[in-house]
C-alpha positions as a Python dict, from the first residue, in 0.01 Angstrom:
ca = {
    (1, 'M'): (0, 0, 0),
    (2, 'S'): (95, -332, -94),
    (3, 'K'): (333, -402, -394),
    (4, 'K'): (164, -566, -700),
    (5, 'M'): (134, -957, -708),
    (6, 'N'): (429, -984, -959),
    (7, 'Q'): (662, -834, -742),
    (8, 'F'): (670, -1086, -456),
    (9, 'D'): (950, -1285, -483),
    (10, 'V'): (828, -1523, -228),
    (11, 'V'): (493, -1616, -109),
    (12, 'G'): (447, -1796, 231),
    (13, 'L'): (169, -2010, 329),
    (14, 'G'): (134, -2114, 667),
    (15, 'Q'): (108, -2030, 1045),
    (16, 'C'): (139, -1686, 1216),
    (17, 'S'): (128, -1632, 1604),
    (18, 'L'): (167, -1413, 1863),
    (19, 'D'): (461, -1508, 2100),
    (20, 'I'): (505, -1421, 2452),
    (21, 'I'): (851, -1503, 2558),
    (22, 'G'): (1003, -1526, 2909),
    (23, 'R'): (1362, -1553, 3019),
    (24, 'I'): (1420, -1732, 3349),
    (25, 'D'): (1775, -1867, 3519),
    (26, 'D'): (1613, -2243, 3549),
    (27, 'Y'): (1329, -2426, 3472),
    (28, 'P'): (1108, -2442, 3791),
    (29, 'E'): (972, -2725, 3988),
    (30, 'I'): (629, -2831, 3971),
    (31, 'D'): (395, -2610, 4209),
    (32, 'T'): (646, -2335, 4233),
    (33, 'K'): (704, -1986, 4139),
    (34, 'T'): (995, -1808, 3944),
    (35, 'E'): (1042, -1452, 3834),
    (36, 'L'): (1070, -1365, 3454),
    (37, 'N'): (1423, -1199, 3420),
    (38, 'E'): (1295, -1063, 3074),
    (39, 'T'): (989, -1039, 2873),
    (40, 'L'): (913, -985, 2529),
    (41, 'I'): (587, -1009, 2311),
    (42, 'Q'): (638, -1041, 1918),
    (43, 'G'): (510, -1222, 1621),
    (44, 'G'): (624, -1565, 1570),
    (45, 'G'): (528, -1892, 1332),
    (46, 'P'): (743, -2104, 1106),
    (47, 'V'): (647, -1935, 749),
    (48, 'A'): (575, -1605, 904),
    (49, 'T'): (937, -1550, 1039),
    (50, 'A'): (1101, -1701, 769),
    (51, 'L'): (932, -1427, 534),
    (52, 'V'): (1035, -1171, 797),
    (53, 'T'): (1404, -1325, 734),
    (54, 'L'): (1361, -1269, 388),
    (55, 'A'): (1238, -912, 408),
    (56, 'R'): (1548, -837, 610),
    (57, 'L'): (1763, -963, 360),
    (58, 'G'): (1591, -732, 97),
    (59, 'V'): (1344, -981, -71),
    (60, 'S'): (980, -895, -152),
    (61, 'T'): (740, -1131, 17),
    (62, 'A'): (362, -1180, 124),
    (63, 'F'): (201, -1406, 369),
    (64, 'V'): (-119, -1590, 314),
    (65, 'G'): (-272, -1723, 617),
    (66, 'K'): (-541, -1667, 901),
    (67, 'I'): (-588, -1489, 1241),
    (68, 'G'): (-882, -1441, 1457),
    (69, 'D'): (-1043, -1112, 1541),
    (70, 'D'): (-922, -1126, 1897),
    (71, 'S'): (-659, -893, 2056),
    (72, 'F'): (-367, -1103, 1930),
    (73, 'G'): (-490, -1064, 1536),
    (74, 'P'): (-393, -701, 1491),
    (75, 'R'): (-62, -745, 1664),
    (76, 'I'): (37, -1053, 1461),
    (77, 'R'): (-60, -867, 1137),
    (78, 'S'): (124, -514, 1238),
    (79, 'G'): (455, -713, 1329),
    (80, 'L'): (462, -852, 980),
    (81, 'I'): (355, -534, 821),
    (82, 'S'): (604, -343, 998),
    (83, 'E'): (900, -579, 892),
    (84, 'G'): (765, -524, 476),
    (85, 'V'): (577, -856, 470),
    (86, 'D'): (271, -789, 246),
    (87, 'C'): (-48, -915, 437),
    (88, 'E'): (-328, -877, 175),
    (89, 'G'): (-355, -1253, 192),
    (90, 'L'): (-384, -1289, 589),
    (91, 'V'): (-768, -1363, 641),
    (92, 'T'): (-917, -1251, 992),
    (93, 'E'): (-1209, -1475, 1081),
    (94, 'V'): (-1458, -1281, 1289),
    (95, 'G'): (-1521, -1475, 1636),
    (96, 'A'): (-1201, -1695, 1608),
    (97, 'R'): (-894, -1695, 1822),
    (98, 'S'): (-552, -1620, 1687),
    (99, 'Q'): (-279, -1866, 1741),
    (100, 'F'): (-33, -1802, 1999),
    (101, 'A'): (279, -1949, 2227),
    (102, 'F'): (439, -1907, 2522),
    (103, 'V'): (809, -1969, 2527),
    (104, 'A'): (1020, -2002, 2833),
    (105, 'V'): (1375, -1934, 2768),
    (106, 'D'): (1676, -2065, 3010),
    (107, 'Q'): (1999, -1918, 3072),
    (108, 'D'): (2158, -2153, 2834),
    (109, 'G'): (1957, -2027, 2551),
    (110, 'H'): (1728, -2358, 2542),
    (111, 'R'): (1372, -2303, 2538),
    (112, 'N'): (1027, -2462, 2598),
    (113, 'I'): (739, -2373, 2377),
    (114, 'F'): (384, -2414, 2492),
    (115, 'W'): (133, -2301, 2191),
    (116, 'K'): (-236, -2308, 2117),
    (117, 'R'): (-358, -2354, 1782),
    (118, 'G'): (-595, -2086, 1631),
    (119, 'S'): (-964, -2183, 1674),
    (120, 'Y'): (-1029, -2017, 1284),
    (121, 'R'): (-1114, -2273, 1033),
    (122, 'P'): (-861, -2386, 782),
    (123, 'L'): (-817, -2183, 465),
    (124, 'V'): (-1012, -2267, 147),
    (125, 'K'): (-968, -2238, -211),
    (126, 'S'): (-1152, -1910, -208),
    (127, 'E'): (-993, -1759, 66),
    (128, 'I'): (-642, -1756, -153),
    (129, 'D'): (-558, -1558, -474),
    (130, 'P'): (-384, -1800, -715),
    (131, 'K'): (-233, -1493, -913),
    (132, 'M'): (-39, -1452, -585),
    (133, 'I'): (105, -1791, -624),
    (134, 'V'): (181, -1820, -954),
    (135, 'S'): (359, -1477, -1002),
    (136, 'S'): (589, -1576, -719),
    (137, 'R'): (936, -1746, -778),
    (138, 'I'): (926, -1922, -453),
    (139, 'L'): (628, -2063, -241),
    (140, 'H'): (702, -2188, 124),
    (141, 'L'): (479, -2393, 332),
    (142, 'D'): (469, -2571, 674),
    (143, 'G'): (175, -2800, 594),
    (144, 'L'): (-10, -2750, 900),
    (145, 'Q'): (-335, -2690, 683),
    (146, 'V'): (-244, -2981, 456),
    (147, 'E'): (-555, -2946, 211),
    (148, 'I'): (-509, -2583, 102),
    (149, 'S'): (-122, -2635, 101),
    (150, 'V'): (-168, -2944, -139),
    (151, 'L'): (-356, -2728, -369),
    (152, 'A'): (-104, -2425, -346),
    (153, 'A'): (172, -2681, -416),
    (154, 'K'): (-1, -2813, -711),
    (155, 'L'): (-76, -2492, -851),
    (156, 'A'): (274, -2383, -812),
    (157, 'R'): (413, -2698, -965),
    (158, 'K'): (166, -2625, -1252),
    (159, 'H'): (350, -2302, -1324),
    (160, 'K'): (718, -2408, -1234),
    (161, 'I'): (737, -2222, -893),
    (162, 'T'): (980, -2387, -663),
    (163, 'T'): (844, -2508, -372),
    (164, 'V'): (1008, -2501, -16),
    (165, 'L'): (883, -2691, 285),
    (166, 'D'): (947, -2639, 657),
    (167, 'G'): (841, -3005, 815),
    (168, 'G'): (835, -2957, 1198),
    (169, 'T'): (611, -3263, 1240),
    (170, 'L'): (504, -3514, 1036),
    (171, 'R'): (134, -3453, 1031),
    (172, 'P'): (-121, -3653, 856),
    (173, 'S'): (-161, -3631, 493),
    (174, 'M'): (192, -3442, 486),
    (175, 'L'): (336, -3716, 264),
    (176, 'E'): (86, -3637, -34),
    (177, 'L'): (223, -3277, -12),
    (178, 'M'): (565, -3411, -36),
    (179, 'R'): (486, -3500, -354),
    (180, 'Y'): (505, -3127, -462),
    (181, 'I'): (772, -3029, -282),
    (182, 'D'): (1100, -2932, -428),
    (183, 'H'): (1332, -2848, -142),
    (184, 'A'): (1214, -3002, 198),
    (185, 'I'): (1389, -2875, 520),
    (186, 'V'): (1264, -3115, 813),
    (187, 'S'): (1337, -3102, 1188),
    (188, 'E'): (1507, -3412, 1350),
    (189, 'K'): (1147, -3491, 1540),
    (190, 'F'): (1010, -3492, 1158),
    (191, 'A'): (1287, -3746, 1039),
    (192, 'W'): (1232, -3997, 1370),
    (193, 'Q'): (869, -4002, 1264),
    (194, 'L'): (951, -4084, 888),
    (195, 'V'): (1224, -4366, 941),
    (196, 'G'): (1272, -4414, 1294),
    (197, 'D'): (1622, -4452, 1454),
    (198, 'E'): (1755, -4504, 1075),
    (199, 'G'): (1915, -4176, 1098),
    (200, 'P'): (1944, -3882, 889),
    (201, 'K'): (2059, -4008, 566),
    (202, 'V'): (1786, -4269, 552),
    (203, 'A'): (1522, -3973, 652),
    (204, 'L'): (1676, -3759, 344),
    (205, 'E'): (1695, -4052, 88),
    (206, 'K'): (1291, -4143, 157),
    (207, 'L'): (1252, -3767, 111),
    (208, 'L'): (1413, -3771, -229),
    (209, 'E'): (1198, -4065, -333),
    (210, 'Y'): (906, -3809, -320),
    (211, 'G'): (1070, -3601, -605),
    (212, 'C'): (1295, -3339, -420),
    (213, 'A'): (1580, -3163, -585),
    (214, 'A'): (1724, -3166, -225),
    (215, 'A'): (1633, -3231, 127),
    (216, 'T'): (1781, -3125, 464),
    (217, 'V'): (1743, -3263, 821),
    (218, 'T'): (1812, -3004, 1092),
    (219, 'L'): (1968, -3113, 1422),
    (220, 'G'): (2007, -2807, 1648),
    (221, 'V'): (2358, -2815, 1797),
    (222, 'K'): (2470, -3103, 1580),
    (223, 'G'): (2401, -2890, 1272),
    (224, 'S'): (2240, -3042, 971),
    (225, 'W'): (2285, -3285, 711),
    (226, 'T'): (2159, -3245, 349),
    (227, 'L'): (2133, -3495, 45),
    (228, 'T'): (2065, -3369, -319),
    (229, 'A'): (1901, -3549, -626),
    (230, 'A'): (2245, -3538, -754),
    (231, 'G'): (2390, -3744, -479),
    (232, 'E'): (2598, -3464, -304),
    (233, 'F'): (2565, -3570, 63),
    (234, 'F'): (2728, -3327, 351),
    (235, 'H'): (2711, -3201, 687),
    (236, 'Q'): (2700, -2842, 796),
    (237, 'P'): (2817, -2783, 1130),
    (238, 'I'): (2668, -2474, 1341),
    (239, 'Y'): (2852, -2187, 1395),
    (240, 'A'): (2972, -2115, 1768),
    (241, 'V'): (2817, -1799, 1900),
    (242, 'N'): (2713, -1664, 2254),
    (243, 'V'): (2369, -1817, 2240),
    (244, 'V'): (2102, -1601, 2418),
    (245, 'D'): (1779, -1780, 2238),
    (246, 'T'): (1723, -2058, 2018),
    (247, 'T'): (1333, -1957, 1936),
    (248, 'G'): (1286, -1934, 1567),
    (249, 'C'): (1622, -2071, 1488),
    (250, 'G'): (1443, -2311, 1214),
    (251, 'D'): (1232, -2054, 1063),
    (252, 'V'): (1551, -1830, 992),
    (253, 'F'): (1727, -2092, 864),
    (254, 'H'): (1421, -2168, 610),
    (255, 'G'): (1456, -1779, 496),
    (256, 'G'): (1824, -1810, 440),
    (257, 'Y'): (1807, -2108, 270),
    (258, 'I'): (1528, -1961, 21),
    (259, 'Y'): (1752, -1667, -23),
    (260, 'G'): (2009, -1881, -166),
    (261, 'L'): (1758, -2060, -398),
    (262, 'L'): (1636, -1685, -505),
    (263, 'R'): (2019, -1646, -575),
    (264, 'Q'): (2085, -1950, -743),
    (265, 'W'): (2338, -2064, -543),
    (266, 'P'): (2441, -2442, -506),
    (267, 'V'): (2251, -2607, -225),
    (268, 'K'): (2567, -2626, -10),
    (269, 'A'): (2621, -2236, -20),
    (270, 'A'): (2255, -2157, 63),
    (271, 'V'): (2282, -2427, 355),
    (272, 'R'): (2595, -2247, 458),
    (273, 'F'): (2441, -1917, 460),
    (274, 'A'): (2094, -2027, 633),
    (275, 'T'): (2334, -2161, 912),
    (276, 'A'): (2488, -1817, 955),
    (277, 'C'): (2133, -1646, 955),
    (278, 'A'): (2007, -1905, 1239),
    (279, 'A'): (2356, -1847, 1419),
    (280, 'I'): (2325, -1475, 1436),
    (281, 'K'): (1945, -1490, 1529),
    (282, 'T'): (2037, -1663, 1856),
    (283, 'R'): (2221, -1366, 1991),
    (284, 'K'): (1904, -1187, 2136),
    (285, 'L'): (1573, -1307, 2324),
    (286, 'G'): (1289, -1353, 2058),
    (287, 'G'): (1246, -1529, 1740),
    (288, 'R'): (1293, -1242, 1556),
    (289, 'T'): (1490, -961, 1738),
    (290, 'A'): (1811, -1036, 1620),
    (291, 'I'): (1741, -1145, 1239),
    (292, 'P'): (2034, -1009, 1018),
    (293, 'T'): (2029, -828, 739),
    (294, 'L'): (2230, -921, 435),
    (295, 'K'): (2540, -693, 518),
    (296, 'E'): (2518, -841, 866),
    (297, 'V'): (2560, -1221, 719),
    (298, 'E'): (2813, -1134, 473),
    (299, 'A'): (3019, -969, 728),
    (300, 'F'): (3001, -1258, 991),
    (301, 'L'): (3084, -1522, 727),
    (302, 'H'): (3370, -1317, 624),
    (303, 'R'): (3502, -1309, 975),
    (304, 'G'): (3440, -1676, 1000),
    (305, 'D'): (3262, -1630, 1333),
}
């Protein structure tokens, strides 16, 4: 049985997928074969995995999105429900194909992702329950379905609900959505698409022009840079761990950051916590396998790993 609407701390609207992950020694040459050393099938997607992260940290979450009625759809749904993420807002479209990805991970933990967008129609206003959004504390978006994301973000802004954006790619109309985002966490690719080779600080300054309270650019092994509306600019290095798989690191980072917002931590503390969550996640194959609990993150930070 799902929780009542007003019990969800975080509502996420965005992508969910089924990830088929294979581990290899090295990437093969064209027209050759290579055997997978290890395989795993589990749910994925930026917003969906961020919500799983929050659920493992003890936060009540609900997901709004779409799947098809193919064989992948039920696995995506059950994967979220098994983690405690409410899926009453996950719409199944008859005759549509769900989003999926194949992920090839090499021995150094680097990965290439081949993905296919779902064939379902974009979510429309009639398919989401506004009560779910306005009764939450934070709305998390990835902006893939920009029109419904803008509507949801406008609604959140009207009701003083904090909004967080996972900006992986600067898609058409994404900058319209930025006007209603309080915390933007974007990839290096997004930053480059926004300002070219001007660098992280210029990208962050540009993001703050849209009204963000804080913006962060994640740079993989180079850590992240953050700029707040109060003028605080800082770099957060990554934590050194034995990396097995970097799949889902950004998604988990978002979950950790949102946890910090819920706890009303300073932005710097939220970024540090998010970085630890992402580091712990890399220790096993899969975007969700090693997502930590709160106790695991606290122990990790206490040890200074």
